C-alpha positions as CSV (number, residue, x, y, z in Angstrom):
1,Q,-12.2,-13.6,6.4
2,V,-10.8,-10.8,4.3
3,Q,-9.0,-11.3,1.0
4,L,-6.6,-8.8,-0.5
5,V,-5.1,-8.8,-4.0
6,E,-2.5,-6.2,-5.0
7,S,-1.6,-5.0,-8.5
8,G,0.2,-2.2,-10.2
9,G,3.9,-2.8,-9.2
10,G,6.7,-2.8,-11.7
11,L,9.9,-1.2,-12.8
12,V,10.2,2.6,-13.0
13,Q,13.0,5.1,-13.2
14,A,13.8,7.4,-10.3
15,G,11.5,10.4,-10.4
16,G,8.7,8.4,-11.9
17,S,5.3,7.4,-10.6
18,L,3.3,4.2,-10.0
19,R,-0.1,3.5,-8.6
20,L,-0.8,0.4,-6.6
21,S,-4.2,-1.1,-6.2
22,C,-5.6,-3.4,-3.6
23,A,-8.9,-5.2,-4.2
24,V,-10.6,-6.1,-1.0
25,S,-13.2,-8.8,-0.6
26,G,-14.8,-10.8,2.2
27,R,-16.0,-9.4,5.5
28,I,-15.4,-5.8,4.4
29,F,-17.7,-4.4,7.1
30,S,-15.4,-5.6,9.8
31,I,-12.4,-3.7,8.6
32,N,-11.2,-0.9,10.8
33,A,-8.3,0.3,8.8
34,K,-6.4,-0.5,5.6
35,G,-2.9,0.3,4.7
36,W,0.3,-0.3,2.7
37,Y,3.5,-1.7,4.0
38,R,6.8,-2.5,2.3
39,Q,9.7,-4.8,2.8
40,A,13.1,-4.3,1.2
41,P,15.6,-7.1,0.9
42,G,17.3,-7.7,4.3
43,K,15.0,-5.3,6.1
44,Q,11.9,-5.6,8.2
45,R,8.5,-4.8,6.9
46,E,7.6,-1.2,7.5
47,L,4.5,1.0,7.4
48,V,4.1,3.2,4.4
49,A,0.6,4.6,4.8
50,T,-2.7,3.8,6.4
51,I,-6.3,5.0,6.1
52,T,-8.9,4.4,8.8
53,R,-12.7,3.7,8.5
54,N,-13.2,7.5,9.1
55,G,-10.8,8.4,6.3
56,N,-7.9,9.5,8.5
57,T,-4.6,8.9,6.9
58,N,-1.1,8.4,8.3
59,Y,2.2,8.3,6.4
60,A,5.8,7.2,7.1
61,D,8.0,10.3,7.2
62,S,10.0,8.9,4.3
63,V,7.0,9.1,1.9
64,K,5.2,12.2,3.1
65,G,4.5,14.6,0.3
66,R,5.3,11.9,-2.3
67,F,2.8,9.1,-1.7
68,T,-1.0,9.3,-1.3
69,I,-3.3,6.6,0.0
70,S,-6.9,6.7,-1.0
71,R,-9.9,4.4,-1.3
72,D,-12.9,3.8,-3.5
73,N,-15.6,2.3,-1.3
74,A,-17.8,1.5,-4.3
75,K,-15.1,-0.6,-5.8
76,N,-13.8,-1.9,-2.5
77,T,-10.3,-0.9,-3.5
78,V,-7.5,0.9,-1.8
79,Y,-4.8,2.8,-3.8
80,L,-1.3,4.0,-3.2
81,Q,-0.2,6.7,-5.6
82,M,3.5,7.0,-5.5
83,N,5.2,10.0,-7.1
84,S,8.8,11.2,-7.2
85,L,10.0,7.6,-6.6
86,K,13.5,7.0,-5.3
87,P,15.7,3.9,-5.5
88,E,15.2,3.5,-1.8
89,D,11.5,2.9,-2.4
90,T,12.4,-0.4,-4.0
91,A,10.6,-3.1,-2.1
92,V,7.7,-5.6,-2.1
93,Y,4.6,-3.6,-1.2
94,Y,1.9,-5.4,0.8
95,C,-1.7,-4.4,1.3
96,N,-3.0,-4.7,4.9
97,A,-6.5,-4.8,6.4
98,V,-7.1,-4.7,10.2
99,T,-10.1,-6.3,11.8
100,S,-9.6,-8.2,15.0
101,R,-6.5,-9.5,13.3
102,D,-4.3,-8.4,10.4
103,Y,-4.8,-9.6,6.9
104,W,-2.2,-9.4,4.2
105,G,-2.0,-9.5,0.4
106,Q,0.6,-11.5,-1.5
107,G,2.7,-8.4,-2.3
108,T,3.7,-6.6,-5.4
109,Q,7.3,-5.8,-6.4
110,V,8.2,-2.1,-7.0
111,T,11.7,-1.5,-8.4
112,V,13.0,2.0,-8.9
113,S,16.1,2.3,-11.0
114,S,18.6,5.2,-10.6
């Protein structure tokens, strides 16, 4: 089992920044990749960024150059630094961990006002 707890969401004006954190616990050694996804009202959940066990990262085209995924293995935490936020970034952001199955956090709301 893997447990994920997100924090750091909130309300920010367009052009601002937020940093999301995801505290990971449980069978950490079994995790192959971690990531962030988001779901806006009326839309499907979509990938934002992922980071593999080897440190390789992948980003959605819509966030490239603005968002950065990183991790602190000593703290068992994954971060998503979000800069130059746009109203279309408004969504619930979910932390994800992949072992032989997907694990999800409870989500944290990010709202970007214009």
